[in-house]
C-alpha positions as CSV (number, residue, x, y, z in Angstrom):
1,X,-60.3,5.2,-59.8
2,X,-57.9,5.5,-62.9
3,X,-55.5,2.5,-61.4
4,X,-58.5,0.4,-61.1
5,X,-59.2,1.3,-64.9
6,X,-56.5,0.4,-66.4
7,X,-56.2,-2.8,-64.2
8,X,-59.6,-4.0,-65.1
9,X,-58.0,-3.3,-69.1
10,X,-55.1,-5.2,-68.5
11,X,-57.4,-7.9,-67.0
12,X,-59.8,-7.8,-69.9
13,X,-56.9,-8.3,-72.8
14,X,-55.4,-11.2,-70.3
15,X,-58.4,-13.4,-69.6
16,X,-59.7,-13.1,-73.4
17,X,-62.1,-15.3,-73.9
18,X,-61.8,-16.8,-70.3
19,X,-65.0,-15.5,-68.5
20,X,-65.2,-17.4,-65.0
21,X,-61.0,-15.8,-64.9
22,X,-62.2,-13.0,-65.4
23,X,-64.7,-12.2,-63.9
24,X,-63.3,-14.4,-60.7
25,X,-60.1,-12.1,-61.5
26,X,-62.0,-8.5,-61.3
27,X,-64.2,-9.9,-58.0
28,X,-60.9,-10.3,-56.2
29,X,-59.0,-6.7,-57.7
30,X,-62.4,-4.4,-56.2
31,X,-62.0,-6.7,-53.4
32,X,-59.0,-5.6,-53.0
33,X,-58.9,-1.6,-53.5
34,X,-62.3,-1.5,-51.1
35,X,-60.3,-3.4,-48.4
36,X,-58.1,-0.1,-48.7
37,X,-61.2,2.8,-49.3
38,X,-60.2,4.8,-46.4
39,X,-56.6,5.4,-46.1
40,X,-56.2,8.7,-45.9
41,X,-51.7,8.4,-46.0
42,X,-49.9,9.4,-49.1
43,X,-47.1,7.3,-48.6
44,X,-49.1,4.2,-47.9
45,X,-51.5,5.4,-50.9
46,X,-48.6,6.1,-53.0
47,X,-46.6,3.0,-51.8
48,X,-50.0,1.0,-52.6
49,X,-50.0,2.5,-56.6
50,X,-46.6,1.3,-56.6
51,X,-47.5,-2.4,-55.9
52,X,-50.6,-1.9,-57.9
53,X,-48.8,-0.9,-61.7
54,X,-45.7,-3.9,-60.6
55,X,-48.9,-6.2,-60.8
56,X,-50.0,-4.5,-63.4
57,X,-46.3,-4.7,-65.7
58,X,-46.3,-7.7,-64.5
59,X,-49.1,-9.3,-66.1
60,X,-48.3,-7.4,-69.0
61,X,-44.9,-8.6,-69.4
62,X,-44.5,-11.6,-67.4
63,X,-47.6,-13.6,-67.9
64,X,-48.4,-16.0,-70.7
65,X,-51.8,-17.5,-72.5
66,X,-52.1,-20.6,-74.2
67,X,-55.5,-21.8,-76.3
68,X,-55.7,-25.3,-77.2
69,X,-56.4,-25.6,-80.7
70,X,-58.7,-28.3,-82.6
71,X,-55.2,-30.5,-83.5
72,X,-54.5,-30.9,-79.6
73,X,-51.5,-28.4,-79.6
74,X,-51.7,-25.6,-77.1
75,X,-50.5,-21.5,-79.4
76,X,-48.8,-19.1,-77.1
77,X,-51.0,-15.5,-77.5
78,X,-48.1,-13.5,-76.5
79,X,-48.0,-9.3,-76.8
80,X,-45.5,-6.9,-78.2
81,X,-45.0,-6.7,-74.0
82,X,-43.6,-10.0,-73.7
83,X,-40.7,-10.1,-76.6
84,X,-39.6,-6.8,-75.6
85,X,-38.6,-8.3,-72.7
86,X,-34.0,-8.9,-72.5
87,X,-35.0,-12.5,-70.8
88,X,-36.7,-14.0,-73.5
89,X,-34.9,-16.4,-75.3
90,X,-34.4,-16.9,-79.3
91,X,-37.2,-19.8,-79.6
92,X,-36.8,-22.8,-82.2
93,X,-40.1,-23.3,-83.4
94,X,-42.1,-19.8,-84.5
95,X,-44.9,-21.8,-85.5
96,X,-46.4,-22.3,-81.9
97,X,-47.0,-18.9,-81.9
98,X,-50.0,-16.9,-82.7
99,X,-48.1,-13.6,-84.2
100,X,-45.7,-13.3,-85.8
101,X,-41.8,-12.9,-84.3
102,X,-39.6,-11.1,-84.7
103,X,-36.6,-11.9,-86.8
104,X,-34.3,-11.7,-83.7
105,X,-36.6,-14.0,-81.6
106,X,-35.8,-16.7,-83.8
107,X,-32.8,-19.5,-84.1
C-alpha cells in the first residue's frame, strides 16, 4: 500500500494540469497493483516492489514535460531530480526552462 501511495504522489507531480492522462495512468497503476493482490511469496513481492521503485525513480529523473506557452513555444518542466543526474548535457538556451538552472549546466 505504501508503494501505491508513493507512486500516485509522483504521478500527481508529473501529470499536474493534465487530468485525463493522470486519471488514465492512475487507473493503469491500480489495475497492475490489483493484479498481484493474491501474491504471497516474499521473494516475488520484493521483486514487484523493486520494479515499482525503479519505475518511480525513472519517472522522477528521466521523464520531462513541456507546456505550450502563449508565444507558441514549449517550456520544459524540470525538477531538481532531472539536473542532478550526471547524463544531462549542458544547455545553451537556459531561457527555455521554467526553473533557474545551476550555473554548471549552462554553456
